[in-house]
KEVEX-393303 format. One record per residue (C-alpha): z negated, x, y. Coordinates in pm, 1 decimal. Each point is the difference from the previous one (the first is absolute). Last residue first. Layout:
N
<selum><up>Z</up><east>X</east><north>Y</north></selum>
...
***
This chain:
84
<selum><up>-3830.4</up><east>1149.7</east><north>1643.8</north></selum>
<selum><up>288.4</up><east>200.4</east><north>158.9</north></selum>
<selum><up>177.3</up><east>11.9</east><north>-340.2</north></selum>
<selum><up>-47.2</up><east>-355.5</east><north>-24.9</north></selum>
<selum><up>140.7</up><east>-22.2</east><north>335.1</north></selum>
<selum><up>305.6</up><east>225.0</east><north>-81.1</north></selum>
<selum><up>105.1</up><east>-212.0</east><north>-316.0</north></selum>
<selum><up>2.1</up><east>-323.7</east><north>200.1</north></selum>
<selum><up>195.2</up><east>110.4</east><north>260.6</north></selum>
<selum><up>269.2</up><east>168.6</east><north>-255.3</north></selum>
<selum><up>-12.1</up><east>-320.3</east><north>-175.7</north></selum>
<selum><up>46.3</up><east>-189.3</east><north>301.6</north></selum>
<selum><up>281.5</up><east>215.7</east><north>113.3</north></selum>
<selum><up>164.5</up><east>-29.1</east><north>-352.9</north></selum>
<selum><up>7.6</up><east>-393.7</east><north>6.8</north></selum>
<selum><up>142.4</up><east>22.7</east><north>321.1</north></selum>
<selum><up>273.3</up><east>195.5</east><north>-114.4</north></selum>
<selum><up>56.5</up><east>-212.3</east><north>-292.2</north></selum>
<selum><up>17.2</up><east>-294.3</east><north>230.3</north></selum>
<selum><up>259.2</up><east>143.0</east><north>207.6</north></selum>
<selum><up>189.7</up><east>124.9</east><north>-280.4</north></selum>
<selum><up>30.9</up><east>-377.4</east><north>-121.9</north></selum>
<selum><up>80.2</up><east>-128.6</east><north>334.0</north></selum>
<selum><up>280.8</up><east>246.4</east><north>20.9</north></selum>
<selum><up>129.1</up><east>-82.9</east><north>-331.4</north></selum>
<selum><up>0.2</up><east>-363.6</east><north>70.0</north></selum>
<selum><up>166.2</up><east>32.7</east><north>310.0</north></selum>
<selum><up>282.1</up><east>198.4</east><north>-167.8</north></selum>
<selum><up>35.5</up><east>-267.3</east><north>-279.6</north></selum>
<selum><up>8.8</up><east>-281.3</east><north>267.1</north></selum>
<selum><up>267.4</up><east>189.3</east><north>170.1</north></selum>
<selum><up>193.0</up><east>70.6</east><north>-302.6</north></selum>
<selum><up>10.7</up><east>-366.4</east><north>-81.0</north></selum>
<selum><up>149.3</up><east>-103.3</east><north>326.0</north></selum>
<selum><up>239.3</up><east>270.8</east><north>-6.1</north></selum>
<selum><up>109.9</up><east>-118.7</east><north>-333.9</north></selum>
<selum><up>28.2</up><east>-386.1</east><north>77.4</north></selum>
<selum><up>343.7</up><east>46.0</east><north>181.6</north></selum>
<selum><up>190.3</up><east>156.5</east><north>-272.2</north></selum>
<selum><up>-67.3</up><east>-242.8</east><north>-278.5</north></selum>
<selum><up>-347.8</up><east>-9.2</east><north>-194.4</north></selum>
<selum><up>98.4</up><east>-40.4</east><north>-349.8</north></selum>
<selum><up>393.2</up><east>157.2</east><north>29.5</north></selum>
<selum><up>-151.5</up><east>285.3</east><north>176.4</north></selum>
<selum><up>-311.4</up><east>77.6</east><north>-202.4</north></selum>
<selum><up>237.3</up><east>-24.4</east><north>-304.4</north></selum>
<selum><up>206.1</up><east>246.3</east><north>153.1</north></selum>
<selum><up>-281.0</up><east>217.8</east><north>102.5</north></selum>
<selum><up>-149.1</up><east>32.5</east><north>-309.7</north></selum>
<selum><up>372.6</up><east>84.8</east><north>-179.4</north></selum>
<selum><up>47.3</up><east>254.7</east><north>244.4</north></selum>
<selum><up>-379.8</up><east>155.1</east><north>-65.0</north></selum>
<selum><up>105.7</up><east>-12.2</east><north>-359.0</north></selum>
<selum><up>317.7</up><east>177.9</east><north>43.9</north></selum>
<selum><up>-146.8</up><east>285.0</east><north>176.8</north></selum>
<selum><up>-317.4</up><east>80.7</east><north>-240.1</north></selum>
<selum><up>-286.8</up><east>-170.2</east><north>-114.3</north></selum>
<selum><up>-182.9</up><east>227.6</east><north>-262.8</north></selum>
<selum><up>-59.1</up><east>-156.4</east><north>-320.2</north></selum>
<selum><up>-35.0</up><east>-397.0</east><north>-93.4</north></selum>
<selum><up>312.8</up><east>-112.1</east><north>-90.7</north></selum>
<selum><up>134.9</up><east>338.9</east><north>-200.1</north></selum>
<selum><up>-343.2</up><east>72.2</east><north>-142.3</north></selum>
<selum><up>-51.5</up><east>-371.8</east><north>-127.7</north></selum>
<selum><up>347.8</up><east>-3.6</east><north>-147.1</north></selum>
<selum><up>-95.3</up><east>345.9</east><north>-187.3</north></selum>
<selum><up>-360.9</up><east>-161.4</east><north>-125.0</north></selum>
<selum><up>180.7</up><east>-309.2</east><north>-131.7</north></selum>
<selum><up>275.1</up><east>248.9</east><north>-177.8</north></selum>
<selum><up>-286.8</up><east>188.2</east><north>-164.5</north></selum>
<selum><up>-194.4</up><east>-345.2</east><north>-76.0</north></selum>
<selum><up>304.1</up><east>-175.1</east><north>-164.2</north></selum>
<selum><up>67.9</up><east>330.9</east><north>-194.4</north></selum>
<selum><up>-368.8</up><east>17.2</east><north>-123.4</north></selum>
<selum><up>47.7</up><east>-356.3</east><north>-123.9</north></selum>
<selum><up>314.3</up><east>56.7</east><north>-175.6</north></selum>
<selum><up>-138.2</up><east>312.8</east><north>-185.3</north></selum>
<selum><up>-292.4</up><east>-206.5</east><north>-69.4</north></selum>
<selum><up>186.8</up><east>-317.9</east><north>-146.4</north></selum>
<selum><up>216.4</up><east>260.2</east><north>-183.8</north></selum>
<selum><up>-292.9</up><east>175.0</east><north>-171.0</north></selum>
<selum><up>-130.3</up><east>-385.6</east><north>-107.2</north></selum>
<selum><up>319.1</up><east>-64.9</east><north>-163.6</north></selum>
<selum><up>-60.2</up><east>326.7</east><north>-216.9</north></selum>
***
């Protein structure tokens, strides 16, 4: 009987853990975005954020350029292999 009770308690704990995980790891909504923005403002301050965004933007731009170059190289190699 004690074993059945322990199994029931363990299953209940698993159920609660899964509910909490679903709640906190679910879709990001408005309140979560506001919380993230508030934390970023507290950590970096208002003056540092534009600098961070510029760096992020230039990083994304470099990444896009690199992927375009790789795609062009792959197309050139593919077309040269078809001609051979």
